[in-house]
PADRENSE-662448 format. One record per residue (C-alpha): residue in three letters; y, x, z. Coordinates in steps of 0.001 Angstrom, whole numbers, plus 524288, in hexadecimal, padded with zeros to 5 digits. Layout:
+-----+-------+-------+-------+
! res ! north !  east !    up !
+-----+-------+-------+-------+
! Ala !     Y !     X !     Z !
...
+-----+-------+-------+-------+
end
This chain:
+-----+-------+-------+-------+
! res ! north !  east !    up !
+-----+-------+-------+-------+
! Unk ! 670A5 ! E9F87 ! B67DA !
! Unk ! 67E8A ! E9A74 ! B671A !
! Unk ! 6896D ! EA43E ! B69A9 !
! Unk ! 69552 ! EA16C ! B7212 !
! Unk ! 69DEE ! EA2AA ! B65FF !
! Unk ! 695E7 ! E9833 ! B5EED !
! Unk ! 696F1 ! E8F23 ! B6AAC !
! Unk ! 6A590 ! E9120 ! B6AEE !
! Unk ! 6A6F2 ! E8E39 ! B5C66 !
! Unk ! 69EFB ! E8193 ! B5DFD !
! Unk ! 6A714 ! E7D2A ! B6988 !
! Unk ! 6B3AA ! E7F9E ! B61E1 !
! Unk ! 6AE5B ! E7872 ! B55F3 !
! Unk ! 6AB09 ! E6CBB ! B5E62 !
! Unk ! 6B90C ! E6BEC ! B6347 !
! Unk ! 6BE42 ! E6BC1 ! B712D !
! Unk ! 6B62E ! E65AD ! B7BEB !
! Unk ! 6BA71 ! E5B00 ! B8532 !
! Unk ! 6BAE8 ! E655C ! B8FE1 !
! Unk ! 6C4DB ! E6D06 ! B87DC !
! Unk ! 6CD5B ! E60ED ! B867B !
! Unk ! 6CC43 ! E5E61 ! B9513 !
! Unk ! 6D07D ! E6C52 ! B986B !
! Unk ! 6DC33 ! E6BCE ! B8F55 !
! Unk ! 6E074 ! E5E7C ! B9499 !
! Unk ! 6DDDA ! E6259 ! BA2B1 !
! Unk ! 6D4B5 ! E56F4 ! BA55C !
! Unk ! 6C639 ! E5485 ! BA72A !
! Unk ! 6BCC2 ! E5283 ! B9BE3 !
! Unk ! 6BA50 ! E44C1 ! BA115 !
! Unk ! 6C8CF ! E41A2 ! B9F92 !
! Unk ! 6C8C8 ! E46B1 ! B919A !
! Unk ! 6BCAA ! E3EA3 ! B8E7D !
! Unk ! 6C2C2 ! E3232 ! B93D6 !
! Unk ! 6CF8F ! E33E4 ! B8C8C !
! Unk ! 6C8E6 ! E3779 ! B7FCA !
! Unk ! 6C08F ! E2B35 ! B812F !
! Unk ! 6CC41 ! E227E ! B83D6 !
! Unk ! 6CB3A ! E2131 ! B92AF !
! Unk ! 6D946 ! E243E ! B964D !
! Unk ! 6DC60 ! E1AD7 ! BA156 !
! Unk ! 6D8AE ! E24A3 ! BAC01 !
! Unk ! 6E0C2 ! E2FCE ! BA67B !
! Unk ! 6EF6B ! E320A ! BA76B !
! Unk ! 6F7E4 ! E322A ! B9B45 !
! Unk ! 6F9D4 ! E40CD ! B9D1F !
! Unk ! 6EB2D ! E4359 ! B9DE3 !
! Unk ! 6E899 ! E3B39 ! B91B9 !
! Unk ! 6F352 ! E427B ! B8A56 !
! Unk ! 6EE02 ! E4FE9 ! B8E65 !
! Unk ! 6E01D ! E4C66 ! B8A62 !
! Unk ! 6E489 ! E46C2 ! B7D66 !
! Unk ! 6ECC8 ! E52E4 ! B7ABB !
! Unk ! 6E16A ! E5BE9 ! B7DEA !
! Unk ! 6D870 ! E53FD ! B751A !
! Unk ! 6E256 ! E54DE ! B6A16 !
! Unk ! 6E5AF ! E634D ! B6BFC !
! Unk ! 6D778 ! E6773 ! B6CAC !
! Unk ! 6D2AF ! E5E42 ! B6215 !
! Unk ! 6C854 ! E58EF ! B6B45 !
! Unk ! 6BF02 ! E4EDA ! B65B8 !
! Unk ! 6B409 ! E48BD ! B6DC0 !
! Unk ! 6A6ED ! E4CC4 ! B6838 !
! Unk ! 6A0C4 ! E40C9 ! B6207 !
! Unk ! 6938C ! E4777 ! B62B4 !
! Unk ! 6958C ! E4A2A ! B7127 !
! Unk ! 699BA ! E3C37 ! B73AC !
! Unk ! 68DDC ! E36FC ! B6C81 !
! Unk ! 684F1 ! E3FF6 ! B7433 !
! Unk ! 68AFC ! E3BD7 ! B8122 !
! Unk ! 689B3 ! E2D83 ! B7DA4 !
! Unk ! 67B86 ! E2EE8 ! B79C1 !
! Unk ! 67885 ! E3602 ! B8676 !
! Unk ! 680BC ! E2D88 ! B8F5A !
! Unk ! 67945 ! E2547 ! B9919 !
! Unk ! 68558 ! E1D75 ! B9CB3 !
! Unk ! 6879F ! E0F66 ! B9873 !
! Unk ! 69434 ! E0846 ! B9BE8 !
! Unk ! 693C0 ! DFA29 ! BA07C !
! Unk ! 6A130 ! DF3F0 ! BA1A2 !
! Unk ! 6A0D9 ! DE6BD ! BA87C !
! Unk ! 6ABFC ! DDCF1 ! BA8D5 !
! Unk ! 6AA3B ! DD8A5 ! BB6FD !
! Unk ! 69FDA ! DDE67 ! BBFE2 !
! Unk ! 6A3D6 ! DD503 ! BCABB !
! Unk ! 69C56 ! DCAE2 ! BC2DB !
! Unk ! 68E04 ! DCB84 ! BC73C !
! Unk ! 689B8 ! DC833 ! BB968 !
! Unk ! 68FD6 ! DD493 ! BB3ED !
! Unk ! 68A8C ! DDCB2 ! BBF31 !
! Unk ! 67CE6 ! DD772 ! BBC95 !
! Unk ! 67DA8 ! DDAC8 ! BAE19 !
! Unk ! 682E6 ! DE867 ! BB159 !
! Unk ! 6778A ! DEA88 ! BBAC0 !
! Unk ! 66DE5 ! DE668 ! BB037 !
! Unk ! 67417 ! DEFE1 ! BA687 !
! Unk ! 673AB ! DFB0C ! BB058 !
! Unk ! 6650D ! DF958 ! BB254 !
! Unk ! 6628E ! DF8C8 ! BA3B1 !
! Unk ! 66ABC ! E0500 ! BA14C !
! Unk ! 663F1 ! E0C6A ! BAC2E !
! Unk ! 656C2 ! E0938 ! BA61A !
! Unk ! 65BBA ! E0FA3 ! B998C !
! Unk ! 66046 ! E1BC3 ! BA0D1 !
! Unk ! 66EA4 ! E17E1 ! B9FB9 !
! Unk ! 67961 ! E16D4 ! BA9EE !
! Unk ! 68317 ! E0B9B ! BAADC !
! Unk ! 69184 ! E0DAD ! BADB2 !
! Unk ! 696E0 ! E00BA ! BB2C6 !
! Unk ! 6A53A ! DFCC7 ! BB16B !
! Unk ! 6AC68 ! DF01E ! BB4C9 !
! Unk ! 6B785 ! DECCD ! BAB73 !
! Unk ! 6BBE7 ! DE0FC ! BB389 !
! Unk ! 6BD5E ! DDA16 ! BA661 !
! Unk ! 6C946 ! DE29E ! BA34F !
! Unk ! 6CAEB ! DE890 ! B95B5 !
! Unk ! 6D1DD ! DF4A2 ! B9B1E !
! Unk ! 6C706 ! DF7C7 ! BA4C3 !
! Unk ! 6BCAD ! DF523 ! B9A94 !
! Unk ! 6C33D ! DFEE9 ! B9178 !
! Unk ! 6C48F ! E08F8 ! B9C51 !
! Unk ! 6B5FE ! E085C ! B9F0F !
! Unk ! 6B21E ! E0839 ! B90B6 !
! Unk ! 6BA36 ! E144F ! B8DBF !
! Unk ! 6B5BA ! E1B5B ! B9A03 !
! Unk ! 6A776 ! E18AC ! B9708 !
! Unk ! 6A945 ! E1CE2 ! B88EB !
! Unk ! 6AED9 ! E29AA ! B8DF2 !
! Unk ! 6A266 ! E2B3F ! B95E1 !
! Unk ! 69A7C ! E297D ! B893E !
! Unk ! 69246 ! E1E39 ! B8E6B !
! Unk ! 686E2 ! E1A0F ! B860C !
! Unk ! 68B83 ! E0C0A ! B84C2 !
! Unk ! 693DD ! E010E ! B8A3A !
! Unk ! 68FDE ! DF403 ! B9000 !
! Unk ! 69B24 ! DEA6F ! B9192 !
! Unk ! 697FB ! DDF72 ! B9AF1 !
! Unk ! 6A321 ! DD5FD ! B983F !
! Unk ! 6AC40 ! DDD4A ! B8EF1 !
! Unk ! 6BA78 ! DDA17 ! B8C33 !
! Unk ! 6C260 ! DDDDB ! B8036 !
! Unk ! 6C8CE ! DEB2B ! B81CE !
! Unk ! 6CDD8 ! DF637 ! B78FD !
! Unk ! 6C3A0 ! E0066 ! B7CA7 !
! Unk ! 6B8A3 ! DF694 ! B7AF8 !
! Unk ! 6BD55 ! DF364 ! B6D46 !
! Unk ! 6BE2A ! E01CC ! B69D6 !
! Unk ! 6B084 ! E049F ! B6EED !
! Unk ! 6AA41 ! DF8EE ! B6822 !
! Unk ! 6B09F ! DFCD0 ! B5B42 !
! Unk ! 6ABBD ! E0AC7 ! B5D30 !
! Unk ! 69DC2 ! E05E4 ! B5E63 !
! Unk ! 69BCE ! E093A ! B6CC6 !
! Unk ! 68F14 ! E0416 ! B7299 !
! Unk ! 693C7 ! DF812 ! B7A21 !
! Unk ! 68BE9 ! DEC6E ! B7EDD !
! Unk ! 69399 ! DE05D ! B82DE !
! Unk ! 68D45 ! DD87C ! B8DB4 !
! Unk ! 68FE8 ! DCA72 ! B91EF !
! Unk ! 69C61 ! DC9D3 ! B89C8 !
! Unk ! 69BDE ! DCCC4 ! B7B51 !
! Unk ! 6A4FB ! DD71D ! B75E9 !
! Unk ! 6B31F ! DD265 ! B774A !
! Unk ! 6B5D4 ! DD8C1 ! B6A1E !
! Unk ! 6ADDA ! DCE6B ! B633D !
! Unk ! 6A574 ! DD7E5 ! B5B7E !
! Unk ! 696DC ! DD9D3 ! B5A28 !
! Unk ! 694E3 ! DE204 ! B6660 !
! Unk ! 68860 ! DE24D ! B6E53 !
! Unk ! 687B9 ! DD73B ! B7834 !
! Unk ! 67E51 ! DD373 ! B8307 !
! Unk ! 68056 ! DC691 ! B8A1C !
! Unk ! 67C75 ! DB85C ! B89C4 !
! Unk ! 67F7C ! DACFE ! B80AF !
! Unk ! 68C20 ! DA93B ! B8776 !
! Unk ! 68E91 ! D9D60 ! B7EE2 !
! Unk ! 68134 ! D97AE ! B81C3 !
! Unk ! 682D9 ! D9A5C ! B9044 !
! Unk ! 68FAC ! D92D4 ! B909F !
! Unk ! 68989 ! D8773 ! B8949 !
! Unk ! 67DF0 ! D876E ! B929B !
! Unk ! 686F7 ! D8598 ! B9E41 !
! Unk ! 68DEE ! D7A40 ! B978C !
! Unk ! 680F7 ! D737C ! B950D !
! Unk ! 67CAB ! D75D2 ! BA319 !
! Unk ! 688FE ! D7003 ! BA919 !
! Unk ! 688A5 ! D646A ! B9FD5 !
! Unk ! 67A68 ! D6235 ! BA37E !
! Unk ! 67E5C ! D61EE ! BB1C8 !
! Unk ! 687E6 ! D56FF ! BAEE2 !
! Unk ! 69425 ! D5F33 ! BB023 !
! Unk ! 69ED7 ! D5871 ! BA84F !
! Unk ! 6AAA3 ! D60DB ! BABB5 !
! Unk ! 6A6AF ! D6F04 ! BAE2D !
! Unk ! 6AFC0 ! D7A29 ! BB187 !
! Unk ! 6AE2E ! D8773 ! BAAF4 !
! Unk ! 6B329 ! D9348 ! BB295 !
! Unk ! 6B3F2 ! DA06A ! BABCC !
! Unk ! 6B8D3 ! DAE48 ! BAD7B !
! Unk ! 6C008 ! DB59E ! BA2E0 !
! Unk ! 6BE4D ! DAFBB ! B955E !
! Unk ! 6C0D9 ! DBD46 ! B8FDC !
! Unk ! 6B249 ! DBEBE ! B9233 !
! Unk ! 6ABD8 ! DBA57 ! B85A3 !
! Unk ! 69FBD ! DB628 ! B8D3B !
! Unk ! 6A7B5 ! DAD38 ! B960E !
! Unk ! 6AF9E ! DA77E ! B8AD8 !
! Unk ! 6A35E ! DA496 ! B82DD !
! Unk ! 69C7F ! D9E20 ! B8E64 !
! Unk ! 6A835 ! D9577 ! B9171 !
! Unk ! 6AA36 ! D911E ! B8362 !
! Unk ! 69BB6 ! D8E84 ! B8140 !
! Unk ! 69B61 ! D8658 ! B8DAC !
! Unk ! 6A729 ! D7E91 ! B8933 !
! Unk ! 6A1B8 ! D7C40 ! B7B95 !
! Unk ! 69498 ! D778B ! B8090 !
! Unk ! 69A90 ! D6F13 ! B8B3F !
! Unk ! 6A37B ! D68EE ! B8110 !
! Unk ! 69780 ! D6589 ! B78FA !
! Unk ! 690B4 ! D5F8A ! B84B9 !
! Unk ! 69BE9 ! D58F8 ! B8BE0 !
! Unk ! 6A699 ! D57A4 ! B81AD !
! Unk ! 6B05A ! D5F68 ! B89B7 !
! Unk ! 6B304 ! D6D38 ! B8E03 !
! Unk ! 6B233 ! D71D9 ! B9C17 !
! Unk ! 6BD91 ! D7606 ! BA4A2 !
! Unk ! 6BF17 ! D84CE ! BA49B !
! Unk ! 6C55A ! D8DD9 ! BAE9D !
! Unk ! 6C4FD ! D9C6C ! BB0E5 !
! Unk ! 6CBDF ! DA955 ! BB26B !
! Unk ! 6CBF3 ! DB751 ! BAD50 !
! Unk ! 6C9E6 ! DBC50 ! BBB2F !
! Unk ! 6BE19 ! DC4F7 ! BBDD3 !
! Unk ! 6BC61 ! DBDF9 ! BCAE3 !
! Unk ! 6B2E4 ! DB38E ! BC663 !
! Unk ! 6B055 ! DAEE2 ! BD436 !
! Unk ! 6BE92 ! DAB4C ! BD5D4 !
! Unk ! 6BF4E ! DA529 ! BC84B !
! Unk ! 6B47B ! D9BA9 ! BCBDC !
! Unk ! 6BA15 ! D98A3 ! BD922 !
! Unk ! 6C7F8 ! D9645 ! BD462 !
! Unk ! 6C475 ! D8DF3 ! BC89C !
! Unk ! 6BB54 ! D84D5 ! BCFF0 !
! Unk ! 6C4F0 ! D83A8 ! BDB38 !
! Unk ! 6CFA9 ! D8030 ! BD17A !
! Unk ! 6C6ED ! D75FB ! BCB08 !
! Unk ! 6C3BB ! D6F8D ! BD819 !
! Unk ! 6D206 ! D6F59 ! BDC17 !
! Unk ! 6D61A ! D6944 ! BCF11 !
! Unk ! 6CB2D ! D5F20 ! BCE44 !
! Unk ! 6C7C5 ! D5C4F ! BDC67 !
! Unk ! 6B960 ! D5F0D ! BD9AC !
! Unk ! 6B0C5 ! D6A25 ! BD4FA !
! Unk ! 6AD4F ! D6B97 ! BC69D !
! Unk ! 6A088 ! D6519 ! BC285 !
! Unk ! 69BA1 ! D71C6 ! BBCFB !
! Unk ! 6A0D3 ! D7F82 ! BBB0F !
! Unk ! 69CB6 ! D8986 ! BB0FC !
! Unk ! 6A05E ! D96C0 ! BB6BC !
! Unk ! 6A05C ! DA217 ! BAD18 !
! Unk ! 69AE7 ! DAB3F ! BB76A !
! Unk ! 69315 ! DA9BE ! BC3DD !
! Unk ! 69E79 ! DAFB2 ! BCB59 !
! Unk ! 6A744 ! DA4A9 ! BC694 !
! Unk ! 69CC9 ! D9B25 ! BCB30 !
! Unk ! 69CA4 ! DA164 ! BD8BA !
! Unk ! 6AB57 ! D9F9C ! BD994 !
! Unk ! 6AA3B ! D918C ! BD4EB !
! Unk ! 69FF5 ! D8EB3 ! BDF4C !
! Unk ! 6A8E6 ! D947C ! BE9A4 !
! Unk ! 6B3F1 ! D8B5F ! BE58D !
! Unk ! 6AAE0 ! D7F9B ! BE60B !
! Unk ! 6A66B ! D82F9 ! BF3C0 !
! Unk ! 6B447 ! D8564 ! BF867 !
! Unk ! 6B7D9 ! D77BE ! BF38A !
! Unk ! 6AC87 ! D71B9 ! BFB0A !
! Unk ! 6A2DA ! D7034 ! BEFE1 !
! Unk ! 694FB ! D753A ! BEE42 !
! Unk ! 6937E ! D7CCD ! BE168 !
! Unk ! 684FD ! D79C8 ! BE049 !
! Unk ! 68779 ! D6B25 ! BE169 !
! Unk ! 69550 ! D67D8 ! BDD3D !
! Unk ! 6969D ! D6F94 ! BD0A2 !
! Unk ! 68DB0 ! D7489 ! BC5D5 !
! Unk ! 6915B ! D82DC ! BC64D !
! Unk ! 68CA3 ! D8C56 ! BBBDD !
! Unk ! 68E98 ! D9B01 ! BBBA6 !
! Unk ! 68C0F ! DA545 ! BB155 !
! Unk ! 683E5 ! DB1CA ! BB25F !
! Unk ! 67A8F ! DAD6E ! BBD40 !
! Unk ! 67CBA ! DBAA2 ! BC36D !
! Unk ! 672E0 ! DBFE0 ! BCD71 !
! Unk ! 67B99 ! DBBDF ! BD8EB !
! Unk ! 678DD ! DAD79 ! BD64A !
! Unk ! 66B5E ! DAE11 ! BDC6D !
! Unk ! 671DC ! DB29C ! BE90A !
! Unk ! 67EF4 ! DABC3 ! BE9FD !
! Unk ! 67E90 ! DA06C ! BE04E !
! Unk ! 6707D ! D9BB8 ! BDE55 !
! Unk ! 67624 ! D8E50 ! BDB28 !
! Unk ! 67E6A ! D92F6 ! BCF9C !
! Unk ! 67A5B ! D8ED5 ! BC1FC !
! Unk ! 67DD7 ! D9A08 ! BB8E7 !
! Unk ! 67BAB ! D9FA5 ! BAB5C !
! Unk ! 672A6 ! DAB31 ! BAD64 !
! Unk ! 67584 ! DB798 ! BA5D0 !
! Unk ! 6695C ! DC076 ! BA52A !
! Unk ! 66EE6 ! DCCB4 ! BAB95 !
! Unk ! 66228 ! DD432 ! BAC9C !
! Unk ! 65FE5 ! DD311 ! B9E14 !
! Unk ! 66D7E ! DD811 ! B9AD1 !
! Unk ! 66BC0 ! DE654 ! B9EA5 !
! Unk ! 66059 ! DEA26 ! B95B9 !
! Unk ! 6660D ! DE29D ! B8A29 !
! Unk ! 67391 ! DE8A7 ! B8BD2 !
! Unk ! 66E51 ! DF67C ! B8CF0 !
! Unk ! 66528 ! DF4DA ! B815A !
! Unk ! 67076 ! DEF85 ! B7942 !
! Unk ! 6792C ! DFB02 ! B7D0B !
! Unk ! 66EB7 ! E0516 ! B79B9 !
! Unk ! 66C23 ! DFE8A ! B6C9E !
! Unk ! 67AA7 ! DFF37 ! B6962 !
! Unk ! 67A6D ! E0DB3 ! B6C66 !
! Unk ! 66F4F ! E0F17 ! B62A2 !
! Unk ! 67750 ! E08B7 ! B57F3 !
! Unk ! 6715A ! DFB1C ! B5862 !
! Unk ! 679C2 ! DEF42 ! B5561 !
! Unk ! 680CF ! DE824 ! B6045 !
! Unk ! 6789F ! DDC60 ! B647F !
! Unk ! 67C68 ! DCFD5 ! B6B70 !
! Unk ! 67275 ! DCCE2 ! B7619 !
! Unk ! 67317 ! DBFCC ! B7D20 !
! Unk ! 66A23 ! DBEF2 ! B88E7 !
! Unk ! 66545 ! DB1B6 ! B8DC1 !
! Unk ! 66D3F ! DAAA8 ! B982D !
! Unk ! 66884 ! D9FB3 ! BA0F9 !
! Unk ! 66F8E ! D94D4 ! BA827 !
! Unk ! 6697B ! D94FE ! BB5C0 !
! Unk ! 66A61 ! D873F ! BBB7E !
! Unk ! 66B88 ! D8726 ! BCA55 !
! Unk ! 672A4 ! D7A26 ! BCB1B !
! Unk ! 6677D ! D7428 ! BD316 !
! Unk ! 667DB ! D7EF5 ! BDD3A !
! Unk ! 667A9 ! D7AA5 ! BEB65 !
! Unk ! 669F1 ! D84E1 ! BF5B5 !
+-----+-------+-------+-------+
end
């Protein structure tokens, strides 16, 4: 039987607890945890200073054993997506949620809006919650991400490879081959002067697809395609504005358009209709993702299909393997160019 005096000696030998720091600083334990783990954007300068002083005065050190235990017991997994307004990302997130639930895990979903500062805020907050792992669906370069990758945190990059250019775990498709496939398809349809419309080229996936398309089209046609785009997250408006601008400048629609997302293709189709053209007849329009909405609102749209339902189990298995100390793999799932160019409604 352990005496009260023994318990007291053990507690003192283990150093002050987080509750002791919180009492001395006059804040909650949650606030101390966030500040100690680098999440300071929600605290005032005075609060941060008081917590840091209490930590220093008391000699508080987070228990590495306690942190390890919490991580091993945590059922939480953080998924940070770049743009949940994109149905493709929502579909992948839904697939991941199902796969995690089947493993007894719970997904915490965050939308970074493709902003490094928001991505860092969520990464640091989730680290403070001792999540079991991170899934980054469309990551951008950011300070906290670099720190966590260098520290060996379990992170799986999805759709876009790690922006840090290192050997991190990745699950996606062969983006270069997909871009080349679209070039061959348009050339086969007799399109001589295609237009490529993209979102932010800060996305490695987008940049690779565009360059692969251009390289293959150059091989086939001896010239590169016209390219237009924007960093805006509003892909619908990107497609609409760029096709409208092309029609105004040339007095006709483009022969064919490679849209780097289905949302861009929807916007492009809207611009064609507003100018009096029929997308299914007057332009070879190609999207990317072939998201589930196409069967309902765009059954005529040719698109590169990304296998969403296969993503979830592969992503979760990759994350769990990383947590077990396995090497970081690169997994490329098969894509398919779904040809609906002969569709007649």
